[in-house]
C-alpha positions as CSV (number, residue, x, y, z in Angstrom):
1,M,7.2,-54.3,13.2
2,T,4.9,-53.3,17.2
3,E,6.6,-52.1,20.3
4,N,5.7,-55.0,21.6
5,E,7.0,-57.6,18.5
6,Q,10.1,-55.5,18.7
7,Q,10.7,-56.3,21.9
8,Q,9.5,-59.8,21.4
9,G,12.6,-60.7,19.2
10,N,15.0,-59.8,21.9
11,L,17.0,-61.8,24.1
12,R,15.9,-60.3,27.0
13,P,15.4,-57.1,28.8
14,P,18.3,-55.3,29.8
15,P,19.7,-56.2,32.7
16,K,19.3,-54.0,35.9
17,T,23.1,-55.1,37.8
18,K,26.1,-53.3,38.4
19,D,27.5,-56.4,36.0
20,A,26.0,-55.7,32.8
21,V,28.3,-55.2,30.3
22,A,27.5,-54.5,26.7
23,V,29.2,-52.8,23.9
24,A,27.6,-51.1,20.0
25,L,29.5,-51.8,17.2
26,A,29.4,-49.7,14.2
27,E,30.9,-51.5,10.2
28,G,34.2,-50.0,9.3
29,E,33.8,-46.4,7.6
30,R,35.3,-48.6,4.2
31,P,33.9,-52.0,2.4
32,G,36.0,-54.3,4.2
33,Q,36.7,-52.5,7.3
34,A,37.1,-53.6,10.4
35,P,34.4,-53.3,12.9
36,K,35.3,-49.9,15.5
37,V,33.1,-49.5,19.4
38,V,31.2,-47.1,19.0
39,A,29.8,-47.7,22.7
40,G,30.7,-49.3,25.4
41,G,30.4,-49.9,29.7
42,R,29.4,-51.5,32.9
43,G,26.6,-50.8,35.1
44,R,23.7,-47.6,34.0
45,I,26.0,-47.9,30.7
46,A,25.7,-50.9,29.8
47,E,21.7,-50.4,30.3
48,Q,21.1,-47.7,28.6
49,I,23.4,-48.8,25.5
50,L,20.7,-51.8,25.1
51,Q,17.8,-49.7,26.4
52,I,18.8,-47.3,23.1
53,A,19.6,-50.5,20.9
54,F,15.9,-51.8,21.9
55,A,13.8,-48.4,21.6
56,Q,15.5,-48.7,18.3
57,G,13.6,-52.1,17.6
58,L,17.3,-53.3,16.8
59,K,17.8,-56.9,18.5
60,V,20.6,-57.7,20.4
61,R,23.5,-60.6,21.0
62,E,23.6,-62.2,24.5
63,D,27.8,-62.5,25.2
64,A,29.1,-62.3,28.1
65,D,33.1,-63.6,27.0
66,L,32.8,-60.8,23.8
67,A,31.3,-58.3,25.6
68,Q,34.2,-58.3,28.4
69,L,37.0,-58.6,25.5
70,L,35.4,-56.0,23.6
71,S,34.8,-53.1,26.6
72,A,38.3,-52.9,26.9
73,I,38.9,-50.9,23.6
74,D,38.4,-47.5,23.5
75,N,35.9,-46.3,21.4
76,E,36.6,-45.0,17.9
77,E,38.7,-48.2,17.6
78,E,38.5,-51.4,15.7
79,I,38.1,-54.6,17.2
80,P,41.2,-56.4,17.6
81,V,41.9,-59.6,15.4
82,E,41.6,-61.8,17.9
83,A,37.9,-61.2,17.8
84,F,37.7,-61.4,14.3
85,A,35.2,-64.2,14.1
86,A,33.3,-63.7,17.4
87,V,31.6,-60.3,16.3
88,A,31.7,-61.5,12.5
89,E,29.0,-65.0,14.0
90,V,27.1,-62.0,15.8
91,L,27.2,-59.8,13.0
92,I,25.9,-62.8,10.4
93,Y,23.1,-63.7,13.3
94,L,22.4,-59.6,14.1
95,Y,21.5,-58.9,9.9
96,R,19.9,-62.2,9.7
97,A,17.5,-61.4,12.8
98,N,17.3,-57.6,12.5
99,G,16.3,-58.6,9.3
100,Q,19.2,-56.7,6.7
101,D,19.9,-60.1,4.9
102,D,22.0,-57.8,3.1
103,M,25.6,-59.8,3.3
104,D,25.2,-61.2,0.2
105,G,25.2,-65.0,1.2
106,K,29.1,-63.9,3.1
107,T,30.0,-66.6,5.5
108,R,31.7,-65.7,9.4
109,Q,34.8,-67.2,7.4
110,D,34.5,-64.2,4.2
111,L,34.6,-61.1,6.9
112,V,37.3,-62.5,8.2
113,D,39.1,-62.5,5.4
114,D,37.7,-58.7,3.9
115,W,38.7,-57.2,7.3
116,M,42.0,-58.6,7.1
117,G,42.9,-57.1,3.7
118,R,42.6,-61.2,2.2
119,T,41.9,-61.9,-1.0
120,N,39.5,-64.7,-1.8
121,G,42.6,-67.4,-2.8
122,D,44.9,-65.9,0.1
123,D,45.4,-68.4,2.6
124,P,46.3,-67.1,5.8
125,S,49.7,-68.0,7.4
126,P,49.5,-70.9,10.2
127,G,47.7,-69.1,13.5
128,Q,46.1,-66.3,11.0
129,R,43.1,-68.5,10.4
130,A,40.2,-66.7,12.7
C-alpha cells in the first residue's frame, strides 16, 4: 500500500488546533481484558498522536464525544464500563478498516461481554447491558 493510499483511508489529516483531542488504545494484556488507554492528549500532543498513527499507516476513527470521555482516563488504565459499547464499535470498525479482521465474527455485544467477564448465555442484570 502506498503512502498516498494509506492517507486517503483516514478521515482527514490531524487537526491543527489547540482544541484537538486524541486518545490511543491498546488491547488488554490477556484475552477478554478491556482495552487500555496508552496515550492521550490535547492540542499539540493530540496532533502528535494522530501523526504517529498516520505514519504507521493506521486508520483512525473520529468520535469527539468518546475522545473527550477517554481523554480523562489515566494512561495504562482500562476503559470504563460506560465506554465499553462505544469502544467495541470503534475497534470493530478499525480492525476491518486496517485489514485485520481477526475479530472471529464477534459483535459489539460479544466484546462487551468478554470485557465484563460474562460467558455466552449469561444474562446481564438490568442496567448492565452496554
